[in-house]
NUKE-173046 format. One record per atom (N, C-alpha, C): x, z, y; residue in one letter. Coordinates in steps of 0.2 Angstrom, whole numbers, padded with zeros to 4 digits, always signed. Example, Ala and Ser with C-alpha at 12.3 -4.5 7.8 and 13.67 -1.06 7.14 Angstrom:
2
+0066+0039-0028A
+0062+0039-0022A
+0066+0039-0016A
+0064+0035-0011S
+0068+0036-0005S
+0064+0039+0000S
//
This chain:
205
+0004+0000-0006X
+0000+0000+0000X
+0004+0000+0006X
+0009+0004+0006X
+0014+0004+0012X
+0018-0002+0013X
+0020-0005+0007X
+0023-0012+0008X
+0019-0017+0010X
+0012-0017+0008X
+0008-0022+0011X
+0006-0021+0018X
+0006-0015+0020X
+0005-0014+0027X
+0011-0016+0032X
+0017-0015+0029X
+0023-0017+0033X
+0023-0025+0033X
+0022-0028+0028X
+0022-0035+0027X
+0017-0038+0032X
+0011-0036+0032X
+0006-0038+0037X
+0007-0037+0044X
+0011-0032+0046X
+0012-0030+0053X
+0019-0032+0055X
+0022-0036+0051X
+0029-0039+0053X
+0034-0033+0053X
+0033-0028+0049X
+0038-0022+0049X
+0043-0023+0043X
+0049-0022+0045X
+0054-0022+0039X
+0054-0015+0036X
+0053-0015+0030X
+0053-0009+0026X
+0059-0008+0022X
+0063-0003+0023X
+0069-0002+0019X
+0067+0004+0014X
+0067+0003+0008X
+0066+0009+0003X
+0072+0011+0000X
+0075+0016+0002X
+0081+0019-0001X
+0081+0026-0003X
+0081+0027-0010X
+0081+0034-0012X
+0088+0037-0011X
+0088+0043-0009X
+0095+0046-0007X
+0096+0052-0013X
+0092+0052-0018X
+0093+0057-0023X
+0092+0053-0030X
+0095+0056-0035X
+0094+0053-0042X
+0091+0059-0046X
+0087+0057-0051X
+0084+0063-0055X
+0087+0062-0062X
+0088+0068-0065X
+0090+0069-0072X
+0086+0074-0075X
+0082+0071-0080X
+0077+0075-0084X
+0081+0080-0088X
+0078+0086-0088X
+0080+0092-0092X
+0076+0093-0098X
+0078+0093-0104X
+0073+0095-0110X
+0070+0102-0109X
+0063+0102-0110X
+0059+0108-0109X
+0059+0111-0116X
+0061+0118-0116X
+0060+0121-0122X
+0053+0123-0124X
+0053+0126-0130X
+0046+0128-0132X
+0043+0133-0127X
+0037+0132-0125X
+0034+0136-0119X
+0029+0141-0122X
+0028+0147-0118X
+0023+0152-0120X
+0016+0149-0118X
+0012+0154-0119X
+0005+0152-0118X
+0003+0151-0110X
+0000+0146-0108X
-0002+0145-0101X
-0009+0141-0101X
-0012+0141-0095X
-0018+0138-0094X
-0018+0132-0090X
-0013+0132-0085X
-0013+0127-0080X
-0006+0124-0080X
-0005+0118-0078X
+0002+0115-0076X
+0001+0112-0069X
+0005+0115-0064X
+0005+0113-0057X
+0011+0108-0056X
+0010+0102-0053X
+0016+0098-0052X
+0017+0097-0044X
+0023+0098-0042X
+0024+0098-0035X
+0027+0091-0033X
+0028+0087-0037X
+0031+0080-0036X
+0030+0075-0041X
+0030+0069-0040X
+0030+0064-0045X
+0035+0064-0050X
+0041+0066-0048X
+0047+0067-0053X
+0045+0073-0058X
+0042+0078-0055X
+0040+0083-0060X
+0035+0081-0065X
+0030+0077-0063X
+0026+0074-0068X
+0029+0069-0073X
+0034+0065-0071X
+0037+0060-0075X
+0042+0064-0080X
+0045+0069-0078X
+0049+0073-0082X
+0046+0077-0087X
+0040+0080-0085X
+0036+0084-0090X
+0033+0080-0095X
+0030+0074-0094X
+0027+0070-0099X
+0032+0066-0103X
+0038+0066-0101X
+0043+0063-0105X
+0044+0067-0112X
+0042+0073-0112X
+0043+0077-0118X
+0037+0080-0120X
+0031+0080-0116X
+0025+0083-0118X
+0019+0078-0117X
+0014+0079-0121X
+0008+0075-0121X
+0003+0079-0118X
-0003+0075-0116X
-0009+0078-0113X
-0012+0083-0118X
-0014+0089-0115X
-0017+0094-0119X
-0024+0095-0116X
-0029+0093-0120X
-0036+0094-0117X
-0038+0101-0116X
-0034+0106-0119X
-0035+0113-0118X
-0032+0116-0111X
-0028+0112-0108X
-0025+0114-0102X
-0028+0110-0096X
-0027+0113-0090X
-0029+0110-0084X
-0023+0108-0080X
-0023+0103-0076X
-0018+0100-0073X
-0019+0100-0065X
-0014+0101-0061X
-0015+0101-0054X
-0009+0098-0051X
-0010+0095-0045X
-0005+0091-0041X
-0005+0094-0034X
+0001+0094-0031X
+0002+0096-0024X
-0002+0092-0019X
-0002+0085-0020X
-0005+0081-0015X
-0008+0074-0019X
-0010+0070-0014X
-0013+0063-0017X
-0007+0059-0021X
-0001+0059-0018X
+0004+0055-0021X
+0006+0057-0028X
+0006+0064-0029X
+0008+0067-0035X
+0002+0066-0040X
-0004+0067-0037X
-0010+0065-0041X
-0010+0058-0044X
-0008+0053-0040X
-0008+0047-0042X
-0004+0046-0048X
+0002+0049-0048X
+0006+0049-0054X
+0003+0053-0060X
+0000+0059-0059X
-0002+0063-0064X
-0008+0059-0068X
-0012+0056-0065X
-0018+0053-0068X
-0016+0047-0073X
-0010+0045-0073X
-0007+0041-0078X
-0006+0044-0085X
-0006+0051-0085X
-0005+0054-0091X
-0010+0059-0093X
-0014+0062-0088X
-0019+0067-0089X
-0024+0067-0084X
-0029+0071-0085X
-0034+0072-0079X
-0031+0077-0074X
-0034+0076-0068X
-0032+0080-0063X
-0037+0085-0061X
-0037+0092-0062X
-0042+0096-0060X
-0041+0099-0053X
-0036+0098-0050X
-0035+0101-0043X
-0029+0096-0040X
-0030+0095-0033X
-0025+0092-0029X
-0025+0094-0022X
-0020+0096-0019X
-0020+0098-0012X
-0022+0093-0007X
-0026+0095-0003X
-0029+0090+0002X
-0026+0092+0009X
-0020+0096+0010X
-0017+0097+0016X
-0010+0096+0016X
-0007+0095+0022X
+0000+0094+0022X
+0004+0101+0022X
+0000+0106+0023X
+0003+0113+0023X
+0003+0116+0016X
+0009+0117+0013X
+0009+0119+0006X
+0006+0126+0006X
+0007+0130+0011X
+0004+0137+0011X
-0004+0136+0010X
-0007+0132+0014X
-0014+0131+0013X
-0016+0129+0006X
-0012+0124+0003X
-0013+0121-0004X
-0012+0127-0009X
-0007+0131-0008X
-0006+0137-0012X
-0011+0142-0012X
-0014+0143-0006X
-0020+0148-0006X
-0026+0145-0009X
-0027+0139-0008X
-0033+0136-0011X
-0032+0136-0019X
-0026+0134-0021X
-0025+0134-0029X
-0026+0141-0032X
-0023+0146-0028X
-0023+0153-0031X
-0030+0155-0031X
-0034+0153-0026X
-0042+0155-0027X
-0045+0152-0033X
-0043+0146-0034X
-0046+0143-0040X
-0044+0146-0047X
-0038+0147-0048X
-0035+0149-0054X
-0036+0156-0056X
-0037+0160-0050X
-0038+0167-0051X
-0032+0171-0055X
-0033+0173-0061X
-0028+0176-0065X
-0025+0172-0070X
-0027+0166-0071X
-0024+0161-0076X
-0017+0161-0075X
-0014+0159-0081X
-0006+0158-0081X
-0005+0151-0079X
+0000+0150-0075X
+0002+0143-0072X
+0009+0141-0074X
+0010+0135-0077X
+0017+0133-0078X
+0019+0128-0073X
+0025+0129-0070X
+0027+0125-0065X
+0033+0121-0067X
+0033+0115-0069X
+0039+0111-0070X
+0042+0109-0064X
+0048+0111-0063X
+0051+0111-0056X
+0058+0108-0056X
+0061+0106-0050X
+0068+0104-0049X
+0072+0110-0049X
+0079+0109-0051X
+0083+0115-0050X
+0084+0117-0043X
+0082+0113-0038X
+0082+0115-0031X
+0075+0116-0028X
+0071+0118-0032X
+0064+0119-0030X
+0064+0125-0025X
+0059+0125-0020X
+0058+0130-0015X
+0053+0135-0018X
+0049+0133-0023X
+0044+0137-0026X
+0039+0139-0021X
+0037+0135-0017X
+0032+0136-0011X
+0025+0138-0014X
+0022+0135-0019X
+0016+0136-0021X
+0016+0143-0025X
+0021+0144-0029X
+0022+0150-0033X
+0021+0157-0029X
+0023+0156-0022X
+0023+0162-0018X
+0016+0165-0017X
+0011+0161-0018X
+0004+0163-0017X
+0000+0165-0024X
+0004+0166-0029X
+0002+0169-0035X
+0005+0175-0037X
+0002+0179-0041X
+0006+0185-0044X
+0011+0183-0048X
+0017+0186-0048X
+0023+0184-0052X
+0022+0184-0059X
+0017+0188-0062X
+0016+0189-0069X
+0012+0183-0072X
+0009+0179-0067X
+0005+0173-0069X
+0009+0166-0068X
+0015+0167-0066X
+0019+0161-0065X
+0025+0160-0070X
+0025+0154-0073X
+0030+0152-0077X
+0034+0146-0074X
+0040+0147-0072X
+0044+0142-0069X
+0049+0139-0075X
+0049+0132-0075X
+0054+0129-0080X
+0057+0123-0077X
+0063+0123-0077X
+0067+0117-0074X
+0066+0111-0078X
+0063+0106-0075X
+0061+0100-0079X
+0066+0094-0077X
+0069+0095-0071X
+0074+0090-0069X
+0079+0092-0064X
+0084+0089-0064X
+0089+0091-0059X
+0089+0085-0053X
+0090+0088-0047X
+0090+0083-0041X
+0098+0083-0039X
+0100+0076-0039X
+0107+0075-0038X
+0107+0071-0032X
+0111+0073-0026X
+0111+0070-0020X
+0115+0063-0021X
+0112+0058-0018X
+0116+0051-0018X
+0116+0049-0011X
+0121+0052-0007X
+0121+0050+0001X
+0123+0043+0002X
+0120+0040+0007X
+0121+0033+0009X
+0121+0032+0016X
+0125+0028+0019X
+0124+0026+0026X
+0118+0022+0027X
+0114+0023+0032X
+0108+0020+0033X
+0108+0016+0040X
+0107+0010+0040X
+0107+0006+0046X
+0101+0009+0051X
+0103+0008+0057X
+0098+0011+0062X
+0091+0008+0062X
+0086+0012+0061X
+0079+0010+0061X
+0075+0013+0066X
+0069+0011+0067X
+0065+0013+0072X
+0061+0020+0070X
+0060+0020+0064X
+0056+0026+0061X
+0060+0027+0054X
+0060+0034+0053X
+0063+0036+0046X
+0058+0041+0043X
+0057+0040+0037X
+0052+0044+0033X
+0056+0048+0028X
+0055+0055+0028X
+0059+0059+0023X
+0054+0062+0018X
+0055+0062+0012X
+0050+0065+0007X
+0052+0072+0005X
+0058+0074+0006X
+0059+0081+0004X
+0065+0084+0007X
+0067+0090+0007X
+0073+0093+0010X
+0079+0090+0007X
+0079+0088+0000X
+0084+0085-0003X
+0086+0079+0000X
+0081+0075+0002X
+0083+0068+0005X
+0086+0069+0012X
+0084+0074+0015X
+0087+0076+0022X
+0094+0078+0021X
+0095+0082+0016X
+0102+0084+0015X
+0107+0078+0013X
+0104+0074+0009X
+0108+0068+0007X
+0109+0063+0013X
+0104+0062+0017X
+0105+0058+0023X
+0110+0061+0028X
+0110+0067+0029X
+0114+0070+0034X
+0122+0070+0031X
+0123+0070+0025X
+0129+0069+0022X
+0133+0063+0024X
+0129+0058+0025X
+0132+0051+0026X
+0130+0048+0033X
+0126+0052+0037X
+0123+0050+0043X
+0124+0056+0048X
+0126+0055+0054X
+0127+0060+0059X
+0120+0061+0062X
+0118+0068+0063X
+0112+0069+0066X
+0113+0068+0074X
+0119+0069+0076X
+0119+0067+0083X
+0118+0060+0085X
+0119+0056+0081X
+0117+0049+0082X
+0110+0047+0083X
+0106+0052+0081X
+0098+0051+0081X
+0094+0056+0085X
+0097+0062+0086X
+0093+0067+0089X
+0091+0066+0096X
+0095+0063+0100X
+0093+0062+0107X
+0091+0055+0109X
+0089+0051+0104X
+0086+0045+0105X
+0079+0045+0105X
+0076+0043+0111X
+0068+0044+0112X
+0064+0039+0108X
+0067+0033+0106X
+0064+0028+0103X
+0064+0028+0096X
+0068+0033+0093X
+0068+0034+0086X
+0063+0039+0083X
+0059+0038+0078X
+0054+0042+0076X
+0056+0045+0069X
+0054+0051+0068X
+0055+0054+0061X
+0049+0057+0058X
+0047+0055+0052X
+0041+0058+0049X
+0044+0062+0043X
+0041+0068+0042X
+0042+0072+0037X
+0036+0073+0032X
+0037+0073+0026X
+0032+0074+0021X
+0032+0082+0019X
+0028+0086+0023X
+0028+0093+0022X
+0032+0097+0026X
+0030+0103+0027X
+0033+0108+0032X
+0041+0109+0030X
+0042+0110+0024X
+0049+0111+0021X
+0054+0106+0023X
+0051+0100+0023X
+0056+0094+0025X
+0056+0094+0033X
+0051+0095+0036X
+0052+0096+0043X
+0057+0101+0046X
+0057+0107+0042X
+0061+0112+0044X
+0068+0110+0042X
+0070+0106+0037X
+0076+0104+0036X
+0079+0100+0041X
+0075+0095+0044X
+0077+0091+0049X
+0078+0095+0056X
+0073+0100+0057X
+0074+0104+0063X
+0080+0108+0063X
+0082+0110+0057X
+0089+0114+0057X
+0094+0109+0059X
+0094+0103+0058X
+0099+0098+0061X
+0098+0096+0068X
+0093+0099+0071X
+0092+0097+0078X
+0088+0090+0079X
+0084+0089+0074X
+0080+0083+0074X
+0072+0085+0073X
+0068+0083+0078X
+0061+0084+0078X
+0058+0079+0074X
+0052+0081+0071X
+0049+0076+0067X
+0041+0077+0066X
+0037+0072+0065X
+0030+0073+0064X
+0028+0074+0057X
+0023+0078+0055X
+0021+0079+0048X
+0014+0076+0047X
+0013+0071+0043X
+0007+0068+0042X
+0002+0073+0039X
-0005+0071+0039X
-0010+0075+0037X
-0010+0076+0029X
-0007+0072+0026X
-0006+0073+0019X
+0000+0069+0016X
+0001+0069+0009X
+0007+0066+0007X
+0007+0059+0004X
+0001+0056+0005X
+0000+0049+0002X
+0002+0044+0007X
+0002+0037+0004X
+0005+0032+0008X
+0000+0030+0014X
-0006+0032+0013X
-0011+0031+0019X
-0009+0036+0025X
-0007+0042+0023X
-0006+0047+0028X
+0001+0045+0031X
+0005+0042+0028X
+0012+0039+0031X
+0010+0034+0036X
+0006+0029+0034X
+0003+0024+0038X
+0000+0026+0045X
-0004+0031+0044X
-0008+0034+0050X
-0003+0038+0054X
+0003+0040+0052X
+0008+0044+0056X
+0013+0039+0059X
+0013+0033+0057X
+0018+0028+0060X
+0016+0027+0068X
+0021+0027+0072X
+0020+0026+0079X
+0017+0019+0080X
+0013+0018+0085X
+0010+0012+0087X
+0014+0007+0091X
//
């Protein structure tokens, strides 16, 4: 969808991942009721070694992750806000005292887990996030999907080159990503959600 939008509006779209993902074998798991996915990579990694279980419920942090999840299982909850704290509160209210499995990255910030009681949370590392820094040519708008992408970008690109340029726009998917950019002196806007339509709506006119 984003690619079609760019093509129809004469916008050059550069898609460059600044991280690589390495799946980690998931060991035998204890009893749980829900699986919560915080990213598409978490979905792919989990289902590389596990199959859909109709006795479990599945949740996604947002629309983009939900899109990946429904390739493998039904989605019983997905976040409708760009604020992970709000998503966490909504999810906690739904699951009550159920046990929740979180397939996570080795660099996960565990934002959703903070809204649940520790005894109902099972964290299992499903993949490793490996930074893959690269020099990026000057663009009018930059979109960052995670704090890891920000860190990789800043390893190969100087924040000073961009921070004080008024015509350069930065978009962060989520508050954690926004905070990572802000720590480098770069202001950014956060879309209303995590999907491609949300990114399109956040693009400068």
